[in-house]
Structure formats: C-alpha cells, structure tokens
C-alpha positions in Angstrom: -14.5 16.1 -18.9 -13.0 15.4 -22.3 -13.6 12.1 -24.1 -12.2 12.8 -27.6 -8.7 12.8 -28.9 -8.3 16.6 -29.2 -5.4 17.8 -27.0 -6.4 19.7 -24.0 -6.4 23.4 -24.6 -8.0 23.4 -28.0 -6.7 22.8 -31.5 -4.0 25.4 -31.0 -2.4 23.2 -28.3 -1.1 20.9 -30.9 1.4 23.6 -32.1 2.9 23.9 -28.6 6.5 22.7 -28.1 6.9 19.3 -26.3 10.0 20.0 -24.3 9.5 21.4 -20.7 12.3 24.0 -21.1 10.7 25.4 -24.3 7.3 25.5 -22.6 8.7 27.3 -19.6 10.4 29.9 -21.8 7.1 30.5 -23.7 5.2 30.7 -20.4 7.6 33.2 -18.9 7.3 35.3 -22.0 3.5 35.2 -21.8 3.6 36.3 -18.1 5.9 39.2 -19.0 3.6 40.3 -21.7 0.7 40.2 -19.2 2.8 42.1 -16.6 2.4 39.2 -14.2 5.5 39.2 -12.1 4.5 36.3 -9.8 3.7 34.1 -12.7 7.1 34.8 -14.3 8.8 34.0 -11.0 7.0 30.7 -10.7 7.9 29.8 -14.3 11.5 30.5 -13.5 11.4 28.5 -10.3 9.9 25.5 -12.1 13.2 24.9 -13.9 14.1 23.1 -10.6 11.2 20.6 -11.3 9.5 21.3 -8.0 6.0 19.6 -7.7 5.0 22.2 -5.1 5.8 25.0 -7.6 3.9 23.2 -10.3 0.8 23.1 -8.1 1.1 26.8 -7.2 1.7 27.7 -10.9 -1.4 25.7 -11.9 -3.5 27.6 -9.3 -2.0 30.9 -10.3 -2.9 30.4 -13.9 -6.4 29.2 -13.1 -7.0 32.5 -11.2 -5.4 34.6 -13.9 -8.0 33.5 -16.5 -5.6 33.8 -19.5 -6.4 31.0 -22.1 -2.9 31.0 -23.6 -1.1 30.7 -20.3 -3.6 28.0 -19.2 -2.8 26.0 -22.4 0.9 26.3 -21.9 0.6 25.1 -18.2 -1.5 22.2 -19.3 1.0 21.2 -22.0 3.8 21.6 -19.4 2.0 19.3 -16.9 1.8 16.7 -19.6 5.4 17.1 -20.5 6.5 16.7 -16.9 4.7 13.4 -16.7 7.5 12.1 -18.9 10.1 13.6 -16.5 8.8 11.8 -13.4 7.9 15.0 -11.6 4.4 13.8 -11.0 5.6 10.8 -9.1 6.9 13.2 -6.5 3.8 15.4 -6.7 1.5 12.5 -5.7 3.0 12.3 -2.2 3.5 16.0 -1.4 1.0 17.7 0.9 -1.9 18.9 -1.2 -0.6 17.6 -4.5 -3.0 14.7 -5.1 -6.1 16.6 -6.0 -4.4 19.0 -8.4 -2.4 16.2 -9.9 -5.5 14.2 -10.6 -7.3 17.0 -12.3 -4.4 17.9 -14.7 -3.4 14.3 -15.3 -6.9 13.3 -16.2 -7.1 16.0 -18.8 -3.8 15.0 -20.3 -4.7 11.3 -20.2 -8.0 12.0 -21.9 -6.2 13.9 -24.6 -4.3 10.7 -25.4 -1.0 11.1 -23.6 0.2 7.6 -22.5 2.7 8.7 -19.7 -0.1 10.8 -18.2 -2.5 7.8 -18.5 0.0 5.7 -16.6 0.8 8.4 -14.0 -3.0 8.9 -13.5 -3.4 5.1 -13.0 -0.6 5.1 -10.4 -2.2 7.9 -8.5 -5.6 6.2 -8.5 -4.0 3.0 -7.4 -2.4 4.8 -4.5 -5.8 6.2 -3.5 -7.3 2.8 -3.5 -9.4 3.5 -6.6 -8.5 0.3 -8.3 -11.1 0.1 -11.1 -10.1 3.5 -12.3 -6.4 2.5 -12.1 -7.0 -0.6 -14.1 -8.9 1.3 -16.8 -6.1 3.9 -17.3 -3.2 1.4 -17.0 -4.9 -0.8 -19.7 -5.2 2.3 -22.0 -1.6 3.2 -21.4 -0.4 -0.4 -22.0 -2.3 -0.4 -25.3 -0.1 2.4 -26.3 3.0 0.4 -25.4 3.7 1.9 -22.0 5.7 -0.8 -20.2 5.4 0.9 -16.8 1.6 0.5 -17.1 2.1 -3.3 -17.8 3.9 -3.6 -14.5 1.2 -1.6 -12.7 -1.4 -3.9 -14.0 0.5 -6.9 -12.8 0.7 -5.4 -9.2 -3.0 -4.5 -9.4 -4.2 -7.9 -10.5 -1.8 -10.2 -8.7 -4.1 -11.1 -5.8 -7.4 -11.5 -7.7 -6.2 -12.6 -11.2 -2.8 -14.0 -10.8 -2.5 -15.6 -14.2 -3.3 -12.4 -16.0 -1.0 -10.5 -13.6 1.9 -12.7 -14.6 1.3 -12.0 -18.2 1.5 -8.3 -17.6 4.7 -8.7 -15.5 6.2 -10.6 -18.5 5.3 -7.7 -20.8 7.2 -5.3 -18.5 10.1 -7.7 -18.0 10.4 -8.4 -21.7 10.6 -4.7 -22.3 13.7 -4.6 -20.1 12.4 -3.8 -16.6 14.8 -5.3 -14.1 12.4 -4.7 -11.3 9.7 -6.8 -12.9 12.2 -9.5 -13.7 12.9 -9.6 -10.0 9.1 -9.7 -9.3 8.7 -12.6 -11.7 11.5 -14.5 -10.0 9.7 -14.2 -6.6 6.4 -15.1 -8.2 7.8 -18.2 -9.9 9.7 -19.3 -6.8 6.5 -19.0 -4.7 4.6 -21.2 -7.2 7.3 -23.8 -7.2 8.6 -23.1 -10.8 12.2 -22.9 -9.7 13.9 -23.2 -13.1 12.0 -20.1 -14.2 12.7 -18.3 -11.0 16.4 -18.9 -11.6 16.2 -17.4 -15.1 14.4 -14.3 -13.9 16.6 -13.7 -11.0 19.7 -14.0 -13.3 18.1 -11.6 -15.7 17.3 -9.1 -13.0 20.8 -9.3 -11.6 22.2 -8.5 -15.0 19.7 -5.7 -15.7 21.2 -3.5 -12.9 19.4 -1.2 -10.5 17.0 -1.1 -8.7 16.9 -4.7 -7.5 20.0 -6.3 -9.0 21.6 -7.0 -5.6 18.4 -8.5 -4.2 18.1 -10.7 -7.2 21.7 -11.9 -6.8 20.9 -12.7 -3.1 17.7 -14.5 -3.9 19.4 -16.5 -6.7 22.2 -17.5 -4.4 19.8 -18.7 -1.7 17.7 -20.6 -4.2 20.8 -22.3 -5.7 22.0 -23.2 -2.3 18.7 -24.8 -1.4 18.8 -26.7 -4.7 22.3 -28.1 -3.9 24.3 -26.1 -6.5 26.9 -24.8 -4.0 29.5 -23.4 -6.4 27.0 -21.3 -8.3 25.3 -20.3 -5.1 28.6 -19.1 -3.6 29.3 -16.9 -6.6 26.0 -15.1 -6.4 26.1 -14.8 -2.6 29.6 -13.3 -2.7 28.2 -10.7 -5.1 25.4 -10.0 -2.7 27.9 -9.5 0.1 29.9 -7.1 -2.0 26.7 -5.1 -2.7 25.8 -5.0 1.0 22.8 -7.2 1.1 21.9 -8.1 4.8 22.2 -11.8 5.8 24.3 -12.8 2.7 27.3 -13.7 4.8 25.2 -15.9 7.1 23.9 -17.8 4.0 27.6 -18.2 2.8 28.5 -19.5 6.2 25.7 -22.1 6.1 26.7 -23.0 2.6 30.3 -23.6 3.5 29.4 -25.5 6.6 27.2 -27.7 4.6 30.2 -28.5 2.4 32.3 -29.5 5.3 34.4 -26.3 5.3 34.0 -25.3 9.0 36.7 -22.7 9.1 35.5 -20.9 6.1 32.0 -20.9 7.5 33.2 -19.6 10.8 35.1 -16.8 9.1 32.1 -15.6 7.2 30.1 -15.5 10.5 33.0 -13.7 12.3 33.0 -11.0 9.6 29.3 -10.6 10.0 29.5 -10.5 13.8 32.1 -7.8 13.6 30.7 -5.4 11.0 27.3 -6.6 9.6 23.8 -5.6 10.3 23.0 -9.2 11.4 25.8 -9.3 13.9 23.8 -10.7 16.8 22.3 -13.4 14.7 25.8 -14.3 13.5 27.0 -14.4 17.1 24.2 -16.8 18.1 25.4 -19.2 15.4 29.0 -18.9 16.4 28.1 -19.6 20.0 26.2 -22.7 18.8 29.0 -24.0 16.6 31.7 -23.3 19.2 29.8 -25.2 21.8 29.3 -28.1 19.4 33.0 -28.2 18.8 33.7 -28.3 22.6 35.1 -24.8 22.8 33.0 -23.7 25.8 35.0 -20.5 26.5 34.6 -19.2 23.0 30.9 -20.3 23.0 30.3 -18.3 26.2 32.0 -15.2 24.7 29.9 -15.3 21.6 26.7 -16.0 23.6 27.3 -13.0 25.8 27.7 -10.9 22.6 24.6 -12.4 21.0 22.4 -11.8 24.1 22.9 -8.1 23.8 20.7 -8.3 20.7 17.8 -9.7 22.6 15.5 -12.7 21.6 14.3 -10.9 18.5 17.7 -11.7 16.9 16.8 -15.4 17.4 13.7 -14.8 15.4 15.7 -13.2 12.6 18.2 -16.1 12.6 15.3 -18.5 12.3 14.0 -16.6 9.2 17.5 -16.9 7.6 17.7 -20.6 8.4 14.2 -21.2 7.0 15.2 -19.4 3.8 18.2 -21.7 3.5 16.0 -24.8 3.7 16.8 -25.6 7.3 13.2 -25.6 8.6 13.8 -27.8 11.7 16.7 -25.6 12.9 14.6 -22.5 12.2 11.8 -23.7 14.4 14.2 -24.6 17.1 15.5 -21.0 17.2 12.0 -19.7 17.1 11.1 -22.0 20.0 14.1 -20.6 22.0 13.1 -17.0 21.2 9.6 -17.6 22.4 10.9 -19.3 25.5 12.7 -16.1 26.7 9.5 -14.8 28.3 9.2 -11.7 26.1 5.6 -11.0 25.1 6.7 -8.7 22.2 8.8 -11.6 20.7 5.9 -14.0 21.1 3.6 -11.6 19.4 6.1 -11.2 16.6 6.2 -15.0 16.2 2.4 -15.1 16.1 2.5 -12.4 13.3 5.2 -14.3 11.5 3.2 -17.5 11.3 -0.1 -15.6 10.7 1.5 -13.9 7.7 2.7 -17.3 6.4 -0.8 -18.7 6.5 -0.1 -21.0 9.5 -2.9 -20.2 11.9 -2.3 -23.1 14.3 1.3 -21.9 15.0 0.1 -18.2 15.1 -2.6 -19.1 17.6 0.0 -20.9 19.8 2.3 -17.9 20.1 -0.4 -15.3 20.5 -2.0 -17.5 23.2 1.4 -17.9 24.9 1.8 -14.1 25.0 -1.7 -13.5 26.2 -1.9 -16.3 28.8 1.7 -16.3 30.2 2.5 -12.6 30.0 -1.1 -11.4 30.6 -0.6 -9.1 27.6 -3.6 -7.1 26.5 -2.2 -6.5 23.0 -1.6 -10.2 22.5 -5.2 -11.0 23.7 -6.5 -8.6 21.0 -4.4 -10.2 18.3 -5.5 -13.7 19.4 -9.1 -12.5 19.4 -8.7 -11.2 15.8 -7.2 -14.5 14.7 -10.0 -16.5 16.3 -12.5 -14.2 14.6 -10.9 -15.0 11.3 -11.2 -18.7 12.1 -14.9 -18.4 12.8 -14.6 -18.9 16.6 -16.5 -15.7 17.4 -17.6 -16.6 20.9 -14.0 -17.5 22.0 -12.7 -14.4 20.2 -15.1 -12.2 22.2 -13.7 -13.7 25.4 -10.2 -12.7 24.5 -11.3 -9.3 23.3 -13.0 -8.8 26.7 -9.8 -9.7 28.4 -7.9 -7.3 26.2 -10.4 -4.5 26.9 -10.0 -5.2 30.6 -6.2 -4.6 30.2 -7.0 -1.2 28.9 -6.4 -1.9 25.2 -8.5 0.5 23.0 -8.2 -2.0 20.2 -9.6 -4.7 22.4 -12.6 -2.5 23.2 -13.3 -1.9 19.5 -12.9 -5.6 18.7 -15.2 -6.6 21.5 -17.8 -4.1 20.3 -17.7 -5.5 16.7 -17.8 -9.1 18.0 -20.8 -8.5 20.2 -22.6 -6.9 17.4 -21.9 -9.9 15.2 -23.3 -12.1 18.0 -26.5 -10.0 17.9 -25.8 -8.5 21.3 -26.0 -4.9 20.1 -27.1 -3.6 23.5 -24.1 -5.1 25.2 -21.8 -3.8 22.4 -23.1 -0.3 22.9 -22.7 -0.5 26.7 -19.0 -1.6 26.2 -18.3 1.1 23.6 -19.8 4.0 25.5 -17.0 4.5 28.1 -14.3 4.4 25.5 -16.3 6.8 23.3 -16.7 9.2 26.3 -13.0 9.0 27.0 -12.3 10.3 23.5 -11.6 7.2 21.4 -13.1 8.3 18.0 -13.4 4.7 16.6 -15.5 3.7 19.6 -17.8 6.7 19.1 -18.1 5.9 15.4 -19.0 2.3 16.1 -21.5 3.4 18.8 -23.1 5.8 16.3 -23.7 3.0 13.8 -25.3 0.8 16.5 -27.6 3.7 17.7 -28.6 4.5 14.1 -29.5 0.9 13.5 -31.8 1.1 16.6 -33.4 4.2 15.3 -31.9 6.5 18.0 -31.0 9.2 15.5 -30.2 11.9 18.1 -27.6 9.8 19.9 -26.3 8.5 16.6 -25.8 12.0 15.2 -24.0 13.2 18.3 -21.4 10.4 18.1 -21.1 10.7 14.3 -20.3 14.4 14.8 -17.8 13.8 17.6 -16.0 11.3 15.4 -16.1 13.6 12.4 -14.5 16.4 14.4 -11.2 14.4 14.2 -11.1 15.0 10.5 -10.8 11.3 9.6 -12.3 10.9 6.1 -14.4 7.8 6.9 -16.0 9.6 9.8 -16.6 12.7 7.8 -18.2 10.7 5.1 -20.4 8.7 7.4 -21.8 11.8 9.0 -22.5 13.2 5.5 -24.3 10.0 4.5 -26.2 9.9 7.7 -27.5 13.4 7.1 -28.2 12.7 3.5 -30.3 9.7 4.2 -32.4 11.8 6.5 -33.2 14.4 3.8 -30.8 17.0 5.2 -28.8 17.6 1.9 -27.7 21.1 2.6 -26.0 20.0 5.9 -24.7 16.8 4.3 -22.8 18.3 1.3 -20.1 20.1 3.3 -19.3 17.0 5.3 -19.1 14.8 2.1 -16.8 17.3 0.4 -14.6 17.5 3.4 -14.4 13.6 3.4 -13.3 13.6 -0.2 -10.7 16.3 0.5 -9.4 14.5 3.6 -9.1 11.2 1.7 -6.7 12.9 -0.7 -4.4 14.2 2.0 -1.2 12.1 1.9 -0.2 13.2 5.4 -3.4 11.8 6.8 -3.4 8.5 5.0 -0.8 5.9 4.2 -0.2 5.2 0.5 -2.7 2.7 -0.7 -5.4 3.6 1.8 -8.7 4.4 0.1 -10.1 7.0 2.6 -13.9 7.5 2.6 -14.9 6.4 -0.9 -18.6 6.2 0.0 -18.6 10.0 0.1 -18.1 10.0 -3.7 -21.3 8.0 -4.1 -23.1 10.2 -1.6 -22.2 13.3 -3.5 -23.4 11.7 -6.7 -26.8 11.0 -5.1 -27.0 14.5 -3.6 -26.2 16.2 -6.9 -28.6 14.0 -8.8 -31.4 14.7 -6.4 -30.9 18.4 -6.9 -30.8 18.3 -10.7 -27.1 19.0 -10.9 -26.6 16.4 -13.7 -23.0 17.1 -14.8 -21.8 17.2 -11.2 -23.6 13.9 -10.4 -22.0 12.3 -13.5 -18.5 13.3 -12.4 -19.0 12.1 -8.8 -20.5 8.7 -9.9 -17.6 8.3 -12.4 -15.1 8.7 -9.5 -17.1 6.4 -7.3 -17.2 3.8 -10.0 -13.5 4.1 -10.5 -13.0 3.7 -6.8 -15.0 0.5 -6.7 -17.7 1.8 -4.5 -20.5 -0.8 -4.4 -23.4 0.1 -6.7 -21.5 3.0 -8.4 -20.6 1.1 -11.5 -24.3 0.3 -12.3 -25.4 3.9 -11.5 -22.6 5.4 -13.7 -23.5 2.9 -16.5 -27.1 4.2 -16.5 -25.9 7.7 -16.8 -23.6 6.7 -19.8 -26.7 5.1 -21.4 -28.6 8.3 -21.0 -25.8 10.1 -22.9 -25.8 7.5 -25.7 -22.4 6.0 -24.7 -23.7 2.4 -24.6 -20.4 0.6 -25.2 -18.8 2.3 -22.2 -21.9 1.6 -20.2 -21.7 -2.1 -21.0 -18.1 -2.1 -19.9 -18.9 -0.6 -16.5 -21.8 -2.9 -15.9 -19.5 -5.9 -16.6 -17.0 -4.5 -14.0 -19.8 -3.9 -11.5 -21.0 -7.5 -11.9 -17.4 -8.9 -11.6 -16.9 -6.9 -8.4 -20.3 -7.9 -7.0 -21.3 -4.2 -7.0 
C-alpha cells in the first residue's frame, strides 16, 4: 500500500500520456510486441469504455507479469476515473473488489478523481469512515463532487457541517446540490433560502431542474404567491412532473377560478399518472356543486384506482398546505377495509415521525384485518417505543399467522426480556423449516449458553446460504475457539460476498466484522502486513474497536500523526 506522492507504477509512470485513447494505443502496441493477442483484443474492446472489459484487462495484465503493461493499465484506470467509467464499474457483477484495489492505488498516488470515486465506492459498501477520509482529501484538491459526497455522508450525524459541504458543491455549479439545499432549507423552515436554491437549481438544468421547479411552485403556493407559483407549476407540467396539474388545480380553486381548476384536473384524469387521484377530486368537487351525475361518473372512474390513490391524493393535499383535507382522505382510505392501505398509512406516519398515528393504523390493520404482517410492524414500532412486553404479544400473534418476520421479532424480543430459553424454543421450528435468519439467531443464543456444538451446527446452516453476515459470524465463532485454519476461509468468503452487488443493495455494509476477524487472525499468525491491511479496511468501515487497533499499528510504524487521527475517529464513533 502506497503512502507517498509517487505515481503508481514507479517514476517512469509520470511520463505516460494522460488521455485514455493514447494509453490504449500504447497498451495495444505493447501487447503486440509481446505477442499477446488476447491482451490486444481487450485493449481494442476498451475503446467502448466497458467496465467489464476493464476488469478482465486488469486481471489479464496481472497474470502476464509485464511491468510496462501493468503501468499502462494502472494509468488507464486512473484516466477512466475522469470519464465516469468507474461509476458503472461499481455496480457490475464482480467489479467492486477490482475497482477498490485499482482506485486505492490511484488515489494514494494523488489523483483527486480517483480519491472521490474510491470514497463513493466505500460509501456504497457502508464503509463510511473510509469514505469520509477520501472525500475530504479529494475536496482539499478542489473536487466539487467530493464536497457533495461529504454532505450526504454527514447529513444525519453532523447536519451543520453537511450543509457547508453542500454549499461548496452548489457554489461550484452543481444543480443537484442546489436542489438538495432547497429541500434542506425548506425542512428547517428557512423558506426564503429554499426559494433561492430551488430557483438556482431550476436554472442550472439537469438532473433535477424539473423537480426544483415543482418544489418551488408548491412552496410559493403554500406561501400565498399564486402568480409566481402558477408560472413554476406550469413549467413542471411541461416537463412531465407527476402531480403538478393537481397542484395547479388546487391553486386555481383557491383563487376562485373553479372552471380553470376543473380543467387542470380533467387533463390529469385523462392523461396523467395521477389520473385516479384527480378523478377523486373531480368527484368531490362535482358533488359539492350539486352535479350528482357527474360526481358519480368521476367516482366510478376513481374507484378503479383503489384506496391507495386516496393515500396519494392526501400526500398531494398535505404538500399544498391542506393538512385537514389530507387527513380526511387518509381516513377515507383507511376506512375501505384494505389491510395493505392501512399498513401503508402506518408506514407513512412512521416515516414522518408521528408514532401515535402510525400505531393507530398498524393496529387497525392488525386488529380488524387479522393481518400477520401488520402485527409484525406494530410489534416493531412498539419495540422502538420501549413497550417491549406489548411488542412481544403482537410479535407472537404475527408468528401465529405464519409470518417469518414475526417469528424473528419474537425471538429477539424474548431474548431482550431475558427469556432466552423461550426464544430458542420459538426459533427452533422456523430454523428447522429452513429460515436462515432464525437459525442464525438460534446459534447466537446457543453460543451464549455455552452449547457450542448446537451453535456451530446452526451457524453452518446459515452460512451455507452465502449471506455475508452469516459467513462472517461462523468465521468469528471458529476463530474465538482457536480454530484459525477453519475460520480463515469463512472470513474471506464473507468479505467477498459483502462486495457482491447482486447480493446486497447499494449502501448495505455486508459483514464488516469479518474484516476485523481477519486482522486478528493474521496478527495472531505473525502476518503483520496482512493484519495491517485488514485492520485498515475494518477501521475505514467503522467496525467497533478497529480504529484503535489500527492506530496502534500506525504507532508501531512511526506514523503517529495518522494514528492520532484514527484514535480521534474511534472515540467520536464510540469505537
């Protein structure tokens, strides 16, 4: 691992061309000189900028063992960071591990786009401390994309600093981050600033100009500036933003222009994506005007969309500042007797931080519809609210309805209530029926009771599914029992599986504890350089305890300033 400013590939790499096309030409010539037909074919194919070809080419060169070809490929990988090829490479099957290795070398050689791309990759893998480190280094070199990445990374935990970074990106001309700042300022009640940022984002063009126009129109409507709101909402309609016509209808109706309002709704009902929600409003307005025939016609059309469209209409009304009307539509939707809609309402209010309303709708779905999924969601909500005993009752009901998630929730809750024996008894049937998460939980309970044979059996069964967290936990279990030779393959498989984009959604961390376990294993076997690399990755991933362990290794190598930085991060994270 390089830590100086020498470009990867040695001093000679500085003389290499910077443009990808020139590098490809040089590489093809090198392969021809070597008589390497497959290498020449790959170099030719890469003119199409395929991440899959880049990965194959990197592997091919590594196997060929030619230093000049390796230096050319490394320079090419760095150059392609500027072209955005690596953005695609992150998410293609098998691309993440290779991308990280090459990007890290380019980043450590001082290439800002590679630093930023590496940070984005680490962020996607859930390794946030490492992402922050590299985004900060890229931002120090003036990379505005890195500034925006830092904003996204820090928004939850350090919102004031996140806003500063968003401003850096927006001031550099990023329309997307202007839009983000508009949303942020609106959410914090700084509406004048929100207006300014939305207007700037709308003027900046893609990718979020149309959404900025829509949000600005809605905000101006709520603030009573109807003429300006109409202008922005008309632009949103022209650019195809869903629900813009409904907001225009509400705006015109609020100004006493009933016919213009109805016309906007009719157009939406005929051709828009919110046609059923528009039909609901037309039915309501027609009935209010005494036109029962037209009201019935629109109601029949609206009913084809189901009660979920009432929920959608309520969201639009709430955006427009019509909270009472929104709640009335949500009440109607929930009264239709559809458990799915009631659960959606519970999720809506839960996401808005309104637990009383969320509990009401989850409870309605669970009690009235006898819905096992709703009972599970209600149990999870009650657990969050500290009502563990009541949560366990609903989890038990969910489990009785055959919900695997209910069984798992019940097992966790019983363990939290110090009823581990009962938890194991509840989890065993689900584990035997092949529910891996139940077997995994059961293994943990058995291990805590000192029943190693049973624990190992269930850890192994769970690990056979290939899920990284199960692979890693089996490896750690074996490592803790002094069985290092058996543990290492499982830990390595956990790391590999956690990097598979087809197995994990973007942003999921996978089994990060395997990184720390591999560090411990290598350290115990005297494999110091390998231990250093694994502890560094674990520290970057935010694994508890890893930052302090990595800092100690940096101290041993005389890198005390870096060590102090990692200790500070570990303390801040509670590691």
